[in-house]
N, C-alpha and C positions, 0 to 999 in steps of 0.2 A: 426769396425775400418771403414769398405767400409761402410758403410751408413755413416758415418756423413761425409767423403767425397764426397761423392753423393751429398749427402743435400746443403754441402756446394757449392758446383762446381752446384748446378741447380739455386744456390741465385746468386752468380758470377761467372759465364761460364766463363770467361777470368782475366788474371791479368790485362789490362785496366781497367774494370769494377770493379774488387776490388779495384784496385788505383784509380778511380772519389771516392768509396765510401770510403775509406782510407783515402785520401784530403778532403775529405767534413766532414765528422766526425769532424781530426785534424783539420778544421777551424774553426767552431762552439764553439770546446772547447777552441781556443786560442778564440774571436773574448766573449765568454762568463766572461771567464776569465779577457780579460779586464776592460769589467764592473763590473763585480762580484768582483774584485780588487779594485775599485773605492767604491764601496755599501760596502765591506767590511772597508776601513780604514775611512771609514764615521759613520760608528759602527748602519750601520741598519740593519733589524730586517732579510731582504731578501741580502746574502753577497754572496759569492764567489760561494759555493758550490749550492747556488739554480742559479744563473745565468749561470756556467756552465751548470748544467743538463736543463734548461728548453731550451737552446738554442741547448744542443744535441741533445736533444729528440725531437723540434720540428723539426733540420733537419734530423733524422732521422725517420719521420714519414711521408714527405717529400718525402726519398729519396723510401721509404716502396709504396706507390703510381705510384714510377714514370713508365711510361710507360702503365699507365692505361684507358688513355685520359682525357681531358681539365675539363669533368664535374668530374672524381673523384679527383681529385689534387682542383680544386673548392672547393668542398665539403669541403674535410680537413682543408684548408687551410680557410672555416668557422668556424669548429669545432675548430678547433686550438684558431683562433680570441676569438671566444666562453669561451674555458676552461681557458685560457689563464687569461680572465677576472673573473673569477669566482676565480682561484686563487691569484691576485691581490689584489681582494675585501677584502682574508683571512686578507691582510696586512695590510687595511682601519678600523681605529676607529675615533669616534667621543668623543669626549672628553668632559658631561655633563658640567660641573662644569667654565672649560675655553673658550665652542665655539666654540671649533678648531677640526677639522678634521687632523688626522693625519695617515701618509701614503699614501698622493696620491701618490710622486714620489717616492714610493717603486715597490705599481701598476705598475704606470707607466715605470716605467726601465722592468719590468720583461716585460712588454705589448712587450716593445719597443725589448727586448730581444729577445723575440719571432719571432719577424718581423724579426728581421737580420737568426735568424735562418732558416726562410722562404728561405730568397734569397737566402743561402749559400745550403739550399737542392736544389735551384732552378737554381743552379754552376753560381748566378751572387754577382761571388767576388769582382769585383769590387764594385759594390752598399754596399753589404754588409760591406765594407771598409770604404765605406763613410759612411753609417749611423752608425757604432760602433767610430767611430770616434765623428761623431757629438755627440751622445749620452753621450760618456766620453765629453765634452766640455759642453755640460748643467750639466752635475752630478758634476763636477772637477772643473769649471770655470764660471760659472753661480754663484753656490752658492757666491761666493765672489762677486758676482753685487751688490748679495740681501743681504747679511751680512752686508750691506755701509746702505741700508736702511731699516735693522731692526726700527721695535718701541721702543722708548726711555722706557718704563715698562719692555723691557728686555726682551718681549714674542716671545715662538721660535718660529721660522716658520717648519710646517711640512717636513716631511721629506719621 
């Protein structure tokens, strides 16, 4: 039992550090939930759990390299952007018969959720909040304007 407590006390040396980590991880869960609930409501392939996990995971990556310097942080952020890009690419499909590409908004939403996770991990809560609100606005409100411009043949836009 002492080994467990010792290991935890090395990574979270005081109550202030523990509170900082917990606050950022809870903020990541909240931001991922806001975007994920909207995507779940829209019946998209990447919904609530996906967005929560992406935001939480990205925040954890940022927290894990805290204190290692700007070079390390920069490389981690670059890796996150690339890795999440591949995750989002898995949601994109081209349909031969309809000549449409589906899943671009889902991929962009996952990518945006990861950017919000980076902001939270860096402690930029205001930036993350504004980003979350903007993402929700684009996903929940802008689609209503797109519906007005939908082609007469009833073809559905990509999600």
